[in-house]
FILUMLO-324563 format. One record per residue: residue in one letter; x negated, z negated, y negated of N, C-alpha, C in turn. Coordinates in steps of 0.02 Angstrom, whole numbers, plus 50000, padded with zeros to 5 digits. Each point is the difference from the previous one (the first is absolute). Example, Ala and Ser with C-alpha at 12.3 -4.5 7.8 and 13.67 -1.06 7.14 Angstrom:
<drenfis>
A493404961050284500455000049941499555000049940
S500185003649947499584999749941500394996349945
</drenfis>
This chain:
<drenfis>
M499565000650058500494998949942499604999249951
A499324997749978499484998849947499935008150019
T499635001050030499775006949982500205006149982
A500744998750038500535007049966500114997149915
L500044995650004500234998449924499335000249951
F499504999250023499185002649959500045007049995
Q500125004450048500015007249999500585001249964
R500524998749998500595002249953499954997849924
I499504995149996499734998649922499485004749982
I499605002550030499475004749983500175006549987
Y500795001050051500255007349989500435000849950
G500274994349975500514998649933499435000349943
M499424998150001499625000849943499835007249969
V499755005050051499645002650013500695005549974
L500604999450019500725004549976500124997449925
I499834995349984500134998049931499455003949950
L499454998150025499485003949952500205007150003
A500195003350066500225007549981500605001049973
V500384996749991500674999149948499695000649924
I499654996549997499894996749916499505008949981
V499645001050025499435007650009500535005249973
L500555001650048500405003849995500504999249943
N500174993550004500525001349922499805000949944
F499254998249993499645001549947499815006149967
L499885004350066499675006550000500865002949975
L500414998950039500605002549984500485000449917
I499784992949997500194999949912499535001849958
Q499284999950012499795004149954500025006549990
A500175002450063500315007949984500485000049977
A500314997949983500864999249965499685003449915
P500425004149981500025001649920500004994049961
G499844998049941499934996449937499804993550021
D499884996749949499864993650005500484993149962
V499724996849996500474991749979499885002049919
V499345003249994499865002649894500385004649978
D500205005050056500565005349963500564996250004
V500194994650030500704996949985499854995649944
L499644996349988499824995849924499815005349970
V499745005049981500085005049953500605003249982
T500435002150045500685003049995500324994049954
E500254994250041500524994249953499455000049933
A499395000649988499714997449940500475007249946
G500075005150027500155004349957499505007149986
G499634999550061499385005349990499294995349965
G499475002950007499244997949995499565004949996
D499594996349981499305005349990499544999250077
P499925004550011499525003150082499614995350004
E499554998849948499674995450007499884991950000
I500864998349973499854993250021500374998850074
A500325005650000500184999250083499365002450035
A499605002350006499305001150031499804992249996
Q500014996149933499634994750000500384995750060
I500624999149997500424995250042499695001050054
R500125006850032499875000450064499234997750027
A499684999549960499354998249993499994991950004
S500494997449975499964994150009500394996450053
Y500365004150027500324997750065499455002950051
G499565003250002499575003450046500305005850022
L500705003149972500205005350041499605007249991
D499384999549959499685006149990499315000650054
Q500014996750032499354998950056500365005850064
P499435000550025500165003450068500484996850043
V500425002250057500504997450044499494994850033
Y499515003250043499654996750028499874991749991
V499805000549934499794994449947500734994649983
Q500275002249995500694996449998500124998150049
L499965002950042500214996250091499364995650030
A499485001349990499604993850023500004994549940
K500205000949950500124993449938500674996350021
Y500305003550033500814997550015499974998050055
L499665000550055499854997250073499744994450004
G499424999549938499444995449980500324992449984
N500655002149950500284995249960500494997050060
M500385003550038500534998650048499684995250055
L499314999649998499594995550053499984993049970
T500045001249941499934992049962500764998649984
G500675002850000500594997050014500315002849926
D499475006449968500155002049939500495007450012
L500615000049979500485005050016500075004449948
G499684999149948499985003449942500314998549930
Y500075002549966500464997949942500465006949974
S500614997549969500475004449985499885003149954
Y499845007249988499985001749931500665000549965
Y500544999650027500685001849953500194993949994
R499964995050034500314992349968499524995149973
D499265003350019499364996049975500144993150025
E499924999350082500194994050033499635001150056
S499814994450038499814999350067500425003650056
V499665004250050500465003550036500104994950056
L499554994549998500324995150060500344995049975
E500045000049954500574994149957500645004750005
L500045007049974500635001950011500474999950069
L499365002050043500305002150073500204991750020
L499714994649967500114992650025500744999749975
S500014999849923500595000549971500725003450028
H499875005450036500445001450021500095002750062
L499444996450049500155000550068500674994650022
P500224995449981500554993850044500655004149970
S500025003449967500685003150000500165006150085
T499395004249999499765003550040500194998150069
L499444994650009500104996650075500584997750017
I500364997049955500874994950004500435007850031
L499875005749959500625004250007499785003250072
T499355003050025499815000350060500174997750062
L499684993549986500124995850070500764998150006
S500414999949933500814997450024500115007950041
A499975006349971500215005550020499755000250087
L499334997850010499725001750062500294994750053
L500084993249991500384994550033500595003450013
F500395000549941500665002249998500195007350058
A499695003249984499915005850047499975000050062
I499444994150023499745000950078500464995450012
F500444993349988500294996150005500905002650032
I500195003749956500635002050000500065007350033
G499355002949986499855006850058499864999550070
T499834993050010499944998350076500644996450013
M500134995849972500764997650044500315004949989
L500205006049971500495004850009499835005250067
G499385000250009499795004350050500184997350057
I499784990450001500074998450072501064998750012
Y500305000549945500674998750030500335007950015
A499625005049966500115006850008499805001050084
A499444997450012499735000550079500244997150054
T500394992749990500304998550043500865002450026
R500155005649935500715003750007499805005950003
P499625003050035499915009249989500525002550013
Q500544999450012500515004950014500534996349940
G499874997449954500214995449975500275003249903
V500365000749967500005002549936499614997749960
T499664991750005499464999449968499495004450010
N499665001750060499505004750006500205007149980
H500405001249977499995008049967500144998649931
M500104991749963500115000849917499234999150006
V499464995450023499415000249992499595005349988
T500195005650071499665007450002500075002949909
I500864997949986500065005449947499664995649932
F499834994050020499824995649930499345001950004
S499445001850050499495002949997499915005149974
L500295006150019500155006649948500075000449943
L500464994849973500145000449944499494996149948
G499584993650033499584996749971499385005449993
Y499735005850047499575002550018500095005449928
A500435004450003500415005349946499904995549937
T500324994449983500004999349933499634997949959
P499885002849933499264998349958500194993449986
V499204995449981500024995149980500274999849928
F499915003449928500255000049953500525001349998
W500445003950038500585001050011500564995550010
M499624996450053500404994950026500034993549947
G499415000149961500174993649946500255001849950
M500115007349961500365000149941500665000850038
M500165000250054500744998250022500374993350014
L499394997150021500114992250014500154997849911
M499605000549979499994998849915500695001549972
L500185005850014500755004549970500484995550039
V499814998250049500924997850032499664990949993
F499564998050023500044991149977499714997649939
S499905003849955499784997749927500475003249969
L500275003550002500555005249945500614997750028
Y500215002450050500635000550014500264993050015
I499474997550064500214992750001499394996449987
P499884997149960499654997949958499724991350044
I499725000250057499834996550033499464997549977
F499315004550009499474999650001499465002549951
P499674999149961499545002449958499565007350013
S500135002149954499785009450005499055000149973
F499774994949978499355000249964499814993049992
G499184999250019499604995849975500014995250069
F499514994649979499884993450064500274995849998
R500224996949957500384995449955500524999649944
S500204995950006500594999849921499754998049947
I500155001549929499724999049930500424995449970
P500114993550007499414996750018499824997650073
A499684998350005499744998650063500244993350010
P500324995950062500234994450026499334996349972
E499924993249985499644997049972499794994250078
T500484998750046499874995950062499865004650072
M499454997050035499825004750047500705001950068
L500454997650012500465001050021500505007349980
P500064999249960500475004249959499495007249995
R499434998649974499565005949991499725003450065
I500064996850040499935003350078500535004750032
L500624995849981500595003350021500085006749944
D500114997349933499965009049958499405004550015
I499395000150016499565004650039500315002150074
L500084996950028500455002850064500715004049982
H500234998649960500815002949960499685006649986
H499365000049951499735005649974499565005150069
L499834997150035499825004150057500435003550056
V500674998350017500455001750042499755009749987
L500335001549949500195008350021499325004050003
P499534998949958499325001449992499544998550085
T500284995550026499754998050090500325004850061
F500765000549989500515003650027499645004950005
T499885002349929499895009949987499275001950036
L499374994749998499385000950025500074998950080
S500464995650024500114998550072500405004750043
I500495003249956500575004050044499575008050044
L499295001549970499895006550057499564994950044
F499764993950009499594997550040500454998050055
L500694995949971500444997850046500325003450033
A500045005649979500435006750036499335001250074
G499475000449968499285002750062499994993550060
Y500094993949969499914995450028500494997750063
S500545001849986500665000350034500215004350055
R499525006549981500115005550050499294996250046
L499574999449977499364999250057500124993950016
S500214994249984500334992550030500325002750073
R500565004249994500455002750044499705002850046
A499775003949992499655004550059499454994650036
S499654996649971499554997450033500334994250029
M500604998049985500524996050026500255002850072
L500165003849992500285005650062499504999550052
D499415001949989499435002050047499804992550033
V499934994349963499994992650046500674996950017
L500385002649988500634995050016500135005750078
G499525004750026500025002250068499494999050018
A499624997450000499304996750040500284994350053
D499644998650054499994995950046499924995449985
Y499754995949950499944992149984500724999349966
I500205002349954500824998449970500475000350071
R499965004250042500555000850059499904994150042
T499464996750005499804993750015500164994849973
A499905001149939500254992649952500644998150009
R500465008649999500684998550009500184997850058
S499645001750062500244998150073499844992850000
K499694995649946499944993350010500704995549967
G500175004249960500724997449978499804996749919
L499405005649987500004996849928500435003849953
S500094995749931500625003349977499965005049952
E500295006449991499825007149958499624996249924
F499874995249974499794999049941499374998850017
V499674995450036499374996350036499635007650043
V500225004650018499895005050025499655006049939
I500445001549952500075003749955499414995249951
F500074995249987499675000249931499454993150039
K499904999250043499264996050044499585003950032
H500375005950037499575002050040499865010249990
A500535001449969499965007149978499735000049926
L500114996049955500045000949934499185001249977
K499554996350050499404999949987499615007150015
N500265002350049499405006250014500675006149961
A500524999349983500475006549975499755000349932
S499664992449973499765001749925499145003149971
L499895001150070499055000349992500075007249941
P500535005950011500175005249980500124998649917
V500514996149969500164998149939499404997749969
V499604995850035499434996249970499365004649993
T499865004950038499655005750006499945004749933
I500795002249998500255004549947500074996349929
A500234993349991499984996149933499424999149965
G499355000350069499404998149947499765007749981
L500215004350020499715007949984500515002049940
Q500584998950009500305001849944499994995649922
L499564995250002499934995249940499725004049945
G499705004949988499755005349949500505003549977
Q500645001650058500565003549975500224994649981
I500284994749989500254994649973499625000749916
F499534998350018499644998449920500145006849962
S500135005850025500005005849974500735001149978
G500454998150041500744997949981500144996249950
A499474993050006500104995949926499925004249921
V499625002750006499895004549934500445003749991
I500395002950037500625002249953500654995849986
V499944995950067500554993549964499964996549951
E499364997450008499884996849935500115004649946
T499695006049992500105002549918500895001049994
L500245000950054500785001349997500404994249967
F499654992450031500474994549982499574996949943
S499545002549977499624997749944499704993850029
L499854997850044499594995050029499334999649977
P499604993849991499194998049963499535001750072
G500095004950012499645001550073499505005449982
I499704999850066499195005649994500485005249984
G500515002550017500305008449991499975000549969
P500324996749923499905004249923499384998549994
L499574995950004499264999249990499725008150023
L500135000050062499545008950006500375004049959
Y500744999550006500235007049962499954999449943
D499694997349952499884997349936499245002850009
S499484998350049499355002249988499945007750017
I500335001550030500115008450011500075005449956
T500714993849956499995006449952499554999249933
N499544991350000499675002249946499225001950012
H500015002050068499245000450038499574995449991
D500234993450031499624995049986499764999350073
Y499225004049995499934999550085499584993950000
P499854993849976499754994350043500704995950031
V500484998949966500824999750017500005003850066
M499915005350004500475003950044499414999950049
M499375000450004499404996350060500334992650022
G500074996149953500134994150031500684999750037
V500605002149975500394999450048500055004050061
L499625007150000499935001150069499524996850048
F499394998349966499734993550054500434993850020
G500304998149966500254994250019500745001550052
T500215006549996500365001850034499895003650086
A499075000649990499765001950058499614995150038
V499904994149967499824993550021500704997550034
T500494998949980500724998750026500085004550053
V500105003650018499895004950045499644997950059
V499405001549968499504998050055500134991950035
V500124996949970500004992750021500674998650038
A500525001849981500445001450040500215003050069
N499385005050000499905002650075499644996750031
I499474996949964499614996150051500574992250019
L500474997249961500274994650019500545001950074
T500335006949972500555002950054499485000450076
D499545003250003499524998550063499944993650035
L499764995449951500054991950035500635000250013
V500464999849964500574996650026500515005850069
Y499705004049996499995004650071499644997150059
R499444998149990499574997650060500404992250017
L500234997949950500134993350004500825001850050
L500435003749994500525000450032499845005450062
D499675003750008499825002050060499284998550052
P500074995750026499334997650020499615005650040
R500225006349999499675004450049499435004349973
I500094999549928499405003249960499514997149952
R500084991450025499724995549961499225001150025
G499835003250056499275000950013499765007849977
I500465003649969499665006049983499625000449923
S499695001849989499555000549932500415006749970
</drenfis>
Protein backbone atom coordinates (compact mmCIF):
# COMPACT_ATOMS: atom_id res chain seq x y z
CA MET A 1 0.00 0.00 0.00
CA ALA A 2 2.81 2.43 0.91
CA THR A 3 4.71 1.63 -2.31
CA ALA A 4 1.61 2.14 -4.42
CA LEU A 5 0.90 5.46 -2.68
CA PHE A 6 4.47 6.66 -3.27
CA GLN A 7 4.25 5.74 -6.96
CA ARG A 8 0.92 7.56 -7.34
CA ILE A 9 2.38 10.69 -5.71
CA ILE A 10 5.39 10.67 -8.07
CA TYR A 11 3.15 10.19 -11.10
CA GLY A 12 0.88 12.96 -9.85
CA MET A 13 3.76 15.41 -9.44
CA VAL A 14 4.99 14.69 -12.97
CA LEU A 15 1.47 15.16 -14.31
CA ILE A 16 1.02 18.46 -12.48
CA LEU A 17 4.34 19.72 -13.88
CA ALA A 18 3.24 18.78 -17.39
CA VAL A 19 -0.08 20.56 -16.89
CA ILE A 20 1.67 23.71 -15.66
CA VAL A 21 4.02 23.84 -18.65
CA LEU A 22 1.24 23.10 -21.16
CA ASN A 23 -1.12 25.69 -19.68
CA PHE A 24 1.64 28.29 -19.61
CA LEU A 25 2.52 27.75 -23.26
CA LEU A 26 -1.13 27.76 -24.37
CA ILE A 27 -1.85 30.99 -22.48
CA GLN A 28 1.25 32.63 -23.90
CA ALA A 29 0.15 31.65 -27.40
CA ALA A 30 -3.19 33.45 -26.97
CA PRO A 31 -3.41 36.89 -28.63
CA GLY A 32 -3.25 40.00 -26.45
CA ASP A 33 -2.25 40.46 -22.83
CA VAL A 34 -3.30 42.37 -19.73
CA VAL A 35 -1.47 45.51 -20.90
CA ASP A 36 -3.84 45.73 -23.87
CA VAL A 37 -6.80 45.57 -21.48
CA LEU A 38 -5.36 48.24 -19.17
CA VAL A 39 -4.54 50.55 -22.08
CA THR A 40 -8.00 50.06 -23.59
CA GLU A 41 -9.74 50.83 -20.28
CA ALA A 42 -7.62 53.97 -19.98
CA GLY A 43 -8.92 55.16 -23.35
CA GLY A 44 -5.79 54.40 -25.31
CA GLY A 45 -2.14 55.11 -24.60
CA ASP A 46 1.33 55.69 -25.89
CA PRO A 47 2.98 52.50 -27.28
CA GLU A 48 6.11 53.42 -25.35
CA ILE A 49 4.16 53.48 -22.08
CA ALA A 50 2.62 50.10 -22.93
CA ALA A 51 6.10 48.74 -23.62
CA GLN A 52 7.31 50.05 -20.26
CA ILE A 53 4.40 48.36 -18.48
CA ARG A 54 5.20 45.08 -20.23
CA ALA A 55 8.82 45.41 -19.18
CA SER A 56 7.81 46.05 -15.55
CA TYR A 57 5.69 42.87 -15.60
CA GLY A 58 8.41 40.90 -17.40
CA LEU A 59 6.13 40.25 -20.36
CA ASP A 60 8.77 41.43 -22.82
CA GLN A 61 11.09 38.56 -21.98
CA PRO A 62 11.24 35.31 -24.01
CA VAL A 63 8.66 32.68 -23.16
CA TYR A 64 11.21 30.18 -21.86
CA VAL A 65 12.61 32.83 -19.47
CA GLN A 66 9.13 33.63 -18.16
CA LEU A 67 8.39 29.91 -17.75
CA ALA A 68 11.64 29.29 -15.86
CA LYS A 69 10.94 32.19 -13.51
CA TYR A 70 7.37 31.04 -12.96
CA LEU A 71 8.43 27.47 -12.11
CA GLY A 72 11.13 28.80 -9.79
CA ASN A 73 8.63 30.99 -7.96
CA MET A 74 6.18 28.09 -7.63
CA LEU A 75 8.81 26.02 -5.85
CA THR A 76 8.76 28.66 -3.11
CA GLY A 77 4.95 28.76 -2.99
CA ASP A 78 4.69 32.00 -4.96
CA LEU A 79 1.89 31.77 -7.54
CA GLY A 80 2.52 35.28 -8.79
CA TYR A 81 0.72 38.58 -8.62
CA SER A 82 -2.49 39.58 -10.36
CA TYR A 83 -1.76 42.21 -12.99
CA TYR A 84 -5.36 43.38 -13.12
CA ARG A 85 -6.45 43.16 -9.48
CA ASP A 86 -3.06 44.10 -8.01
CA GLU A 87 -3.30 41.29 -5.43
CA SER A 88 -1.46 38.09 -4.65
CA VAL A 89 -2.79 35.15 -6.67
CA LEU A 90 -2.56 32.85 -3.65
CA GLU A 91 -4.61 35.24 -1.53
CA LEU A 92 -7.20 35.56 -4.30
CA LEU A 93 -7.53 31.79 -4.58
CA LEU A 94 -7.79 31.29 -0.84
CA SER A 95 -10.47 33.98 -0.54
CA HIS A 96 -12.61 32.46 -3.32
CA LEU A 97 -11.93 28.78 -2.59
CA PRO A 98 -14.35 28.21 0.35
CA SER A 99 -17.41 29.00 -1.75
CA THR A 100 -16.31 26.64 -4.52
CA LEU A 101 -15.44 23.83 -2.11
CA ILE A 102 -18.79 24.08 -0.36
CA LEU A 103 -20.66 24.03 -3.67
CA THR A 104 -18.70 21.20 -5.29
CA LEU A 105 -18.62 18.96 -2.21
CA SER A 106 -22.33 19.52 -1.60
CA ALA A 107 -23.16 18.70 -5.21
CA LEU A 108 -20.88 15.64 -5.25
CA LEU A 109 -22.18 14.16 -2.00
CA PHE A 110 -25.79 14.87 -2.98
CA ALA A 111 -25.30 13.26 -6.39
CA ILE A 112 -23.55 10.18 -4.99
CA PHE A 113 -26.05 9.57 -2.19
CA ILE A 114 -29.29 10.23 -4.09
CA GLY A 115 -28.00 8.63 -7.29
CA THR A 116 -26.89 5.48 -5.47
CA MET A 117 -30.17 5.19 -3.58
CA LEU A 118 -32.17 5.58 -6.79
CA GLY A 119 -30.01 2.98 -8.50
CA ILE A 120 -30.43 0.50 -5.64
CA TYR A 121 -34.18 1.03 -5.54
CA ALA A 122 -34.44 0.50 -9.29
CA ALA A 123 -32.20 -2.60 -9.19
CA THR A 124 -34.36 -4.29 -6.56
CA ARG A 125 -37.40 -3.75 -8.80
CA PRO A 126 -36.03 -4.44 -12.31
CA GLN A 127 -39.48 -4.84 -13.84
CA GLY A 128 -41.17 -2.04 -11.94
CA VAL A 129 -42.11 1.48 -12.90
CA THR A 130 -39.22 2.89 -10.83
CA ASN A 131 -36.68 1.15 -13.03
CA HIS A 132 -38.06 2.84 -16.15
CA MET A 133 -38.31 6.19 -14.36
CA VAL A 134 -34.64 6.02 -13.36
CA THR A 135 -33.68 5.25 -16.96
CA ILE A 136 -35.70 8.20 -18.29
CA PHE A 137 -34.33 10.47 -15.56
CA SER A 138 -30.76 9.45 -16.44
CA LEU A 139 -31.27 10.24 -20.12
CA LEU A 140 -32.80 13.61 -19.31
CA GLY A 141 -30.00 14.40 -16.85
CA TYR A 142 -27.34 13.61 -19.44
CA ALA A 143 -29.08 15.65 -22.14
CA THR A 144 -29.85 18.76 -20.07
CA PRO A 145 -27.24 21.57 -20.23
CA VAL A 146 -26.17 22.85 -16.82
CA PHE A 147 -26.77 26.51 -17.64
CA TRP A 148 -30.28 25.79 -18.98
CA MET A 149 -31.20 23.80 -15.88
CA GLY A 150 -29.95 26.64 -13.67
CA MET A 151 -31.96 29.26 -15.54
CA MET A 152 -35.11 27.15 -15.41
CA LEU A 153 -34.72 26.56 -11.67
CA MET A 154 -34.22 30.28 -11.08
CA LEU A 155 -37.23 31.08 -13.22
CA VAL A 156 -39.51 28.63 -11.40
CA PHE A 157 -38.29 28.71 -7.79
CA SER A 158 -37.09 32.31 -7.59
CA LEU A 159 -39.55 34.18 -9.79
CA TYR A 160 -42.82 32.27 -10.15
CA ILE A 161 -42.56 30.43 -6.81
CA PRO A 162 -40.17 32.60 -4.76
CA ILE A 163 -38.86 29.94 -2.40
CA PHE A 164 -35.11 30.18 -2.93
CA PRO A 165 -32.82 33.14 -3.69
CA SER A 166 -31.49 33.36 -7.24
CA PHE A 167 -28.06 34.80 -6.56
CA GLY A 168 -25.39 35.27 -3.93
CA PHE A 169 -24.00 33.13 -1.13
CA ARG A 170 -25.70 34.82 1.80
CA SER A 171 -28.35 37.41 2.57
CA ILE A 172 -27.59 41.11 2.93
CA PRO A 173 -27.32 41.86 5.77
CA ALA A 174 -26.18 38.42 6.86
CA PRO A 175 -27.51 36.92 10.11
CA GLU A 176 -25.28 37.66 13.07
CA THR A 177 -25.49 34.38 14.99
CA MET A 178 -23.91 31.12 13.81
CA LEU A 179 -26.92 28.83 13.30
CA PRO A 180 -29.05 31.32 11.31
CA ARG A 181 -25.95 32.13 9.23
CA ILE A 182 -25.43 28.45 8.37
CA LEU A 183 -29.11 28.01 7.51
CA ASP A 184 -28.97 31.12 5.34
CA ILE A 185 -25.99 29.73 3.39
CA LEU A 186 -27.74 26.37 2.94
CA HIS A 187 -30.84 28.20 1.71
CA HIS A 188 -28.77 29.97 -0.95
CA LEU A 189 -27.03 26.73 -1.93
CA VAL A 190 -30.15 24.72 -2.77
CA LEU A 191 -30.56 25.79 -6.40
CA PRO A 192 -26.83 25.90 -7.29
CA THR A 193 -26.23 22.49 -5.70
CA PHE A 194 -29.12 20.83 -7.51
CA THR A 195 -28.12 22.49 -10.79
CA LEU A 196 -24.55 21.23 -10.54
CA SER A 197 -25.45 17.76 -9.27
CA ILE A 198 -28.23 16.85 -11.71
CA LEU A 199 -25.90 15.59 -14.45
CA PHE A 200 -23.78 13.50 -12.09
CA LEU A 201 -26.81 12.31 -10.12
CA ALA A 202 -28.26 10.85 -13.30
CA GLY A 203 -24.99 9.08 -14.10
CA TYR A 204 -24.56 7.63 -10.62
CA SER A 205 -28.13 6.33 -10.54
CA ARG A 206 -27.61 4.54 -13.85
CA LEU A 207 -24.21 3.19 -12.83
CA SER A 208 -25.27 2.01 -9.39
CA ARG A 209 -28.35 0.34 -10.86
CA ALA A 210 -26.28 -1.66 -13.35
CA SER A 211 -23.66 -2.54 -10.73
CA MET A 212 -26.26 -3.59 -8.17
CA LEU A 213 -28.05 -5.79 -10.72
CA ASP A 214 -24.76 -7.55 -11.42
CA VAL A 215 -23.95 -8.02 -7.72
CA LEU A 216 -27.44 -9.25 -6.80
CA GLY A 217 -26.96 -12.19 -9.17
CA ALA A 218 -23.75 -13.34 -7.45
CA ASP A 219 -23.51 -16.63 -5.55
CA TYR A 220 -22.71 -15.05 -2.19
CA ILE A 221 -25.90 -12.98 -2.37
CA ARG A 222 -27.96 -16.11 -2.98
CA THR A 223 -26.17 -17.74 -0.04
CA ALA A 224 -26.96 -14.77 2.20
CA ARG A 225 -30.62 -14.93 1.23
CA SER A 226 -30.75 -18.69 1.81
CA LYS A 227 -29.59 -18.09 5.38
CA GLY A 228 -32.78 -16.14 6.01
CA LEU A 229 -31.21 -12.68 6.19
CA SER A 230 -33.52 -9.76 5.62
CA GLU A 231 -33.46 -8.01 2.24
CA PHE A 232 -32.20 -4.83 3.91
CA VAL A 233 -29.16 -6.66 5.36
CA VAL A 234 -28.49 -8.44 2.08
CA ILE A 235 -28.49 -5.22 0.06
CA PHE A 236 -26.85 -2.72 2.41
CA LYS A 237 -24.40 -5.00 4.22
CA HIS A 238 -23.39 -7.55 1.58
CA ALA A 239 -24.19 -6.15 -1.86
CA LEU A 240 -23.65 -2.42 -1.50
CA LYS A 241 -19.92 -2.63 -0.75
CA ASN A 242 -19.09 -4.30 -4.05
CA ALA A 243 -21.74 -2.41 -6.00
CA SER A 244 -20.30 0.93 -4.85
CA LEU A 245 -16.83 0.30 -6.35
CA PRO A 246 -17.67 1.68 -9.83
CA VAL A 247 -19.40 4.69 -8.25
CA VAL A 248 -16.31 5.49 -6.14
CA THR A 249 -14.06 5.20 -9.20
CA ILE A 250 -16.20 7.43 -11.41
CA ALA A 251 -16.69 9.99 -8.61
CA GLY A 252 -12.93 10.47 -8.34
CA LEU A 253 -12.43 10.71 -12.08
CA GLN A 254 -15.29 13.19 -12.51
CA LEU A 255 -14.05 15.69 -9.94
CA GLY A 256 -12.48 17.76 -12.69
CA GLN A 257 -15.80 17.88 -14.52
CA ILE A 258 -17.53 19.04 -11.35
CA PHE A 259 -15.06 21.91 -11.01
CA SER A 260 -15.61 22.91 -14.64
CA GLY A 261 -19.36 22.79 -14.07
CA ALA A 262 -18.92 24.87 -10.92
CA VAL A 263 -17.42 27.66 -13.04
CA ILE A 264 -20.68 27.91 -14.99
CA VAL A 265 -22.95 27.53 -11.96
CA GLU A 266 -21.07 30.08 -9.85
CA THR A 267 -21.14 32.60 -12.66
CA LEU A 268 -24.85 31.95 -13.26
CA PHE A 269 -25.82 32.31 -9.59
CA SER A 270 -23.27 35.08 -8.83
CA LEU A 271 -21.47 33.05 -6.17
CA PRO A 272 -18.14 34.42 -4.91
CA GLY A 273 -16.13 31.37 -5.93
CA ILE A 274 -13.36 30.38 -8.30
CA GLY A 275 -15.71 30.46 -11.30
CA PRO A 276 -16.23 34.25 -11.53
CA LEU A 277 -12.54 34.74 -10.68
CA LEU A 278 -11.50 32.55 -13.62
CA TYR A 279 -14.03 34.22 -15.92
CA ASP A 280 -12.75 37.71 -15.04
CA SER A 281 -9.12 36.63 -15.42
CA ILE A 282 -9.82 35.25 -18.91
CA THR A 283 -11.66 38.41 -19.92
CA ASN A 284 -8.88 40.64 -18.64
CA HIS A 285 -5.99 38.43 -19.82
CA ASP A 286 -4.79 38.17 -16.22
CA TYR A 287 -2.37 35.31 -16.85
CA PRO A 288 -1.11 34.71 -13.27
CA VAL A 289 -4.65 34.26 -11.96
CA MET A 290 -5.55 31.95 -14.84
CA MET A 291 -2.45 29.86 -14.17
CA GLY A 292 -3.20 29.79 -10.46
CA VAL A 293 -6.75 28.53 -11.00
CA LEU A 294 -5.63 25.89 -13.50
CA PHE A 295 -2.83 24.79 -11.17
CA GLY A 296 -5.23 24.48 -8.24
CA THR A 297 -7.67 22.48 -10.36
CA ALA A 298 -4.92 20.12 -11.54
CA VAL A 299 -3.73 19.53 -7.97
CA THR A 300 -7.29 18.88 -6.81
CA VAL A 301 -7.94 16.35 -9.58
CA VAL A 302 -4.65 14.52 -8.99
CA VAL A 303 -5.17 14.36 -5.22
CA ALA A 304 -8.75 13.17 -5.74
CA ASN A 305 -7.57 10.38 -8.05
CA ILE A 306 -4.96 9.26 -5.51
CA LEU A 307 -7.56 9.22 -2.72
CA THR A 308 -9.97 7.36 -4.99
CA ASP A 309 -7.34 4.71 -5.65
CA LEU A 310 -6.73 4.32 -1.92
CA VAL A 311 -10.44 4.03 -1.14
CA TYR A 312 -10.83 1.48 -3.94
CA ARG A 313 -8.04 -0.60 -2.40
CA LEU A 314 -9.70 -0.45 1.01
CA LEU A 315 -13.04 -1.53 -0.42
CA ASP A 316 -11.58 -4.29 -2.62
CA PRO A 317 -8.91 -6.37 -0.83
CA ARG A 318 -8.11 -8.21 -4.08
CA ILE A 319 -6.06 -5.29 -5.45
CA ARG A 320 -4.27 -4.17 -2.27
CA GLY A 321 -1.09 -5.95 -3.31
CA ILE A 322 -1.12 -4.53 -6.83
CA SER A 323 1.18 -1.52 -7.31
